[in-house]
C-alpha positions as CSV (number, residue, x, y, z in Angstrom):
1,M,99.3,141.4,141.9
2,I,99.5,142.4,138.3
3,R,98.4,146.1,138.1
4,V,96.4,146.8,134.9
5,L,95.5,150.1,133.1
6,I,92.6,149.7,130.6
7,V,92.6,152.2,127.7
8,D,89.4,152.1,125.6
9,D,86.9,154.8,124.5
10,H,83.9,152.5,125.1
11,A,82.7,152.4,128.7
12,I,81.0,149.0,128.1
13,V,84.3,147.5,126.8
14,R,86.1,148.8,129.9
15,R,83.5,147.4,132.1
16,G,83.6,144.0,130.4
17,L,87.4,143.9,130.7
18,R,87.2,144.8,134.4
19,Q,84.7,142.0,135.1
20,I,86.9,139.5,133.4
21,V,90.0,140.5,135.5
22,A,87.9,140.6,138.6
23,E,87.4,136.8,138.4
24,T,91.1,136.3,138.8
25,G,93.1,136.3,142.1
26,D,96.3,137.8,140.7
27,I,95.2,140.6,138.4
28,V,93.7,144.0,139.4
29,V,92.5,147.0,137.4
30,N,94.1,150.0,138.9
31,G,93.1,152.6,136.3
32,E,91.1,153.4,133.2
33,A,91.5,155.9,130.3
34,E,89.2,156.9,127.5
35,T,91.8,158.6,125.2
36,G,95.4,158.3,124.3
37,S,96.2,161.5,126.1
38,Q,94.5,160.3,129.3
39,A,96.4,157.0,129.0
40,I,99.8,158.7,128.8
41,K,99.0,161.0,131.7
42,T,97.7,158.2,133.9
43,A,100.7,156.0,133.2
44,R,102.9,158.9,134.3
45,Q,101.0,159.4,137.6
46,E,100.7,155.8,138.7
47,D,102.6,152.5,138.4
48,F,101.2,149.7,136.2
49,D,102.5,146.4,135.1
50,V,100.3,146.0,132.0
51,M,98.4,148.4,129.8
52,L,95.5,147.1,127.7
53,L,95.5,149.5,124.8
54,D,92.9,149.8,122.1
55,I,94.2,150.8,118.6
56,S,91.2,153.0,117.7
57,L,91.1,156.0,120.1
58,P,89.3,159.3,119.5
59,D,92.3,161.5,119.9
60,K,95.4,159.5,119.1
61,N,96.1,156.4,117.1
62,G,96.9,153.5,119.4
63,I,100.3,152.9,117.7
64,E,101.3,156.4,118.4
65,V,100.3,156.1,122.1
66,L,102.2,152.8,122.2
67,K,105.4,154.4,120.9
68,Q,105.1,157.3,123.4
69,I,104.6,154.9,126.3
70,K,107.5,152.7,125.3
71,K,109.7,155.8,125.1
72,E,108.8,157.0,128.5
73,Q,108.3,153.7,130.2
74,P,110.0,150.9,128.3
75,K,109.3,148.4,131.1
76,L,105.5,148.8,131.0
77,A,104.1,145.9,129.0
78,V,101.5,146.9,126.5
79,L,98.9,144.4,125.2
80,M,97.1,145.8,122.2
81,L,93.4,145.1,121.9
82,S,91.5,145.7,118.7
83,M,88.4,144.9,116.7
84,H,90.7,144.6,113.7
85,G,92.0,141.3,112.5
86,E,95.5,140.1,113.6
87,R,97.0,139.9,110.1
88,E,96.3,143.6,109.4
89,F,97.6,145.1,112.6
90,A,99.5,142.7,114.9
91,V,102.9,142.8,113.2
92,R,102.8,146.6,113.0
93,A,101.9,146.8,116.7
94,L,104.6,144.3,117.7
95,K,107.3,146.1,115.7
96,A,106.3,149.4,117.5
97,G,107.0,147.8,120.9
98,A,103.8,146.0,121.9
99,S,104.2,142.9,124.1
100,G,101.2,141.2,122.6
101,Y,98.1,141.6,120.4
102,L,94.5,140.3,120.9
103,T,91.3,140.9,119.0
104,K,88.3,141.9,121.1
105,Q,86.6,138.7,119.9
106,S,89.1,136.6,122.0
107,A,87.9,134.4,124.8
108,P,88.1,135.8,128.4
109,A,90.5,133.0,129.3
110,Q,92.8,134.0,126.5
111,L,92.9,137.6,127.7
112,V,93.9,136.5,131.2
113,T,96.6,134.2,129.8
114,A,97.9,137.1,127.6
115,I,98.0,139.5,130.6
116,R,100.0,137.0,132.6
117,H,102.4,136.4,129.8
118,V,103.2,140.0,129.0
119,A,103.4,140.8,132.7
120,A,106.2,138.2,133.0
121,G,108.2,139.8,130.3
122,K,107.1,137.5,127.5
123,K,105.4,138.2,124.1
124,Y,101.9,137.0,123.4
125,V,100.1,136.4,120.2
126,S,97.2,134.0,119.6
127,P,98.0,130.4,118.5
128,A,96.4,131.1,115.2
129,L,98.7,134.1,114.5
130,A,101.7,132.3,115.8
131,E,101.1,129.6,113.3
132,E,100.6,132.0,110.5
133,L,103.8,133.9,111.3
134,A,105.7,130.6,111.6
135,N,104.4,129.4,108.2
136,A,105.4,132.7,106.6
137,M,109.0,132.6,107.9
138,G,111.5,131.8,105.1
139,V,108.7,131.7,102.5
140,D,109.0,134.1,99.6
141,I,105.5,135.4,99.5
142,E,104.3,138.8,98.1
143,K,103.4,141.0,101.0
144,P,100.3,143.2,100.8
145,L,101.2,146.6,99.5
146,H,100.0,148.4,102.7
147,E,102.7,146.5,104.7
148,T,105.2,148.8,102.9
149,L,103.6,151.9,104.3
150,S,105.2,153.9,107.2
151,D,103.1,154.2,110.4
152,R,102.2,157.8,109.4
153,E,101.2,156.8,105.9
154,F,99.1,153.9,107.4
155,Q,97.3,156.3,109.7
156,T,96.6,158.7,106.8
157,L,95.1,155.8,104.8
158,R,92.8,154.8,107.7
159,L,91.8,158.4,108.2
160,I,90.9,158.9,104.5
161,A,89.0,155.6,104.6
162,S,87.0,156.9,107.6
163,G,85.9,159.9,105.6
164,K,88.0,162.5,107.4
165,T,88.7,165.8,105.6
166,L,92.2,167.2,105.2
167,S,91.6,169.7,108.0
168,D,90.3,166.9,110.3
169,M,93.4,164.8,109.5
170,S,95.7,167.8,110.1
171,A,94.1,168.4,113.5
172,E,94.1,164.7,114.6
173,L,97.7,164.1,113.5
174,C,99.0,167.5,114.6
175,L,100.5,167.9,111.1
176,S,100.1,170.6,108.5
177,P,97.7,170.1,105.6
178,K,100.7,170.2,103.3
179,T,102.4,167.4,105.2
180,I,99.2,165.3,105.1
181,S,99.0,165.9,101.3
182,V,102.6,164.5,101.0
183,Y,101.6,161.4,102.8
184,R,98.5,161.0,100.6
185,S,100.7,161.3,97.5
186,R,103.0,158.6,98.9
187,L,100.0,156.4,99.6
188,L,98.8,156.6,96.1
189,E,102.2,155.9,94.7
190,K,103.0,152.9,97.0
191,L,99.5,151.4,96.6
192,K,99.4,152.1,92.9
193,L,96.1,153.9,93.2
194,K,94.8,157.1,91.6
195,N,92.5,158.9,94.1
196,N,90.7,158.9,97.4
197,S,87.9,156.7,96.2
198,D,90.5,154.1,95.2
199,L,92.1,154.4,98.7
200,I,88.8,153.9,100.4
201,R,88.0,150.8,98.3
202,Y,91.5,149.4,99.1
203,A,91.1,150.0,102.8
204,I,87.6,148.4,102.9
205,K,88.8,145.4,100.8
206,N,91.8,144.8,103.1
207,R,89.8,145.3,106.3
208,L,91.8,148.4,107.3
209,A,88.9,150.8,107.8
210,D,86.9,151.2,111.1
């Protein structure tokens, strides 16, 4: 049996995922977590083959949770689930160690296929994303400016776009306000923008905001 840990802060989403898995004969949900901290703790206490991990969590960014999980348990396959489009987040998640990436709009059958793939040690992306990545290989195209951001800078951009204050961001990222301000300055420079209003418009335009 493929043992799955579901990590999502919405109970209705966890219930839906559990129902999809219940219709298979080879996959079982052995655990659930609402936050990144709970996910890390649960993964330490029990053995799982696959973690279904949401990118947007209330306490930690999913990418940060992913990095921590891969550091502690490199053999645990992590399949990222998100409401965000693949183009905006999939490559970043895969580079951070994810075994696959799916949007929450994916069909149930696709989710089951993805779980089986990553449990077998393979990578999984949707056919649409695979085609897009293949077409981009070897082609000299200008990348979106946000793809040049570090993970911390990317997190800061999304937090600013969600309306978080400097103190909110400092608490969520466990960084000093001064450090957050440094990331903000780098963001403005790399994205060629002037202020927070510009950052928010950029994030909305590029579908990076929740």
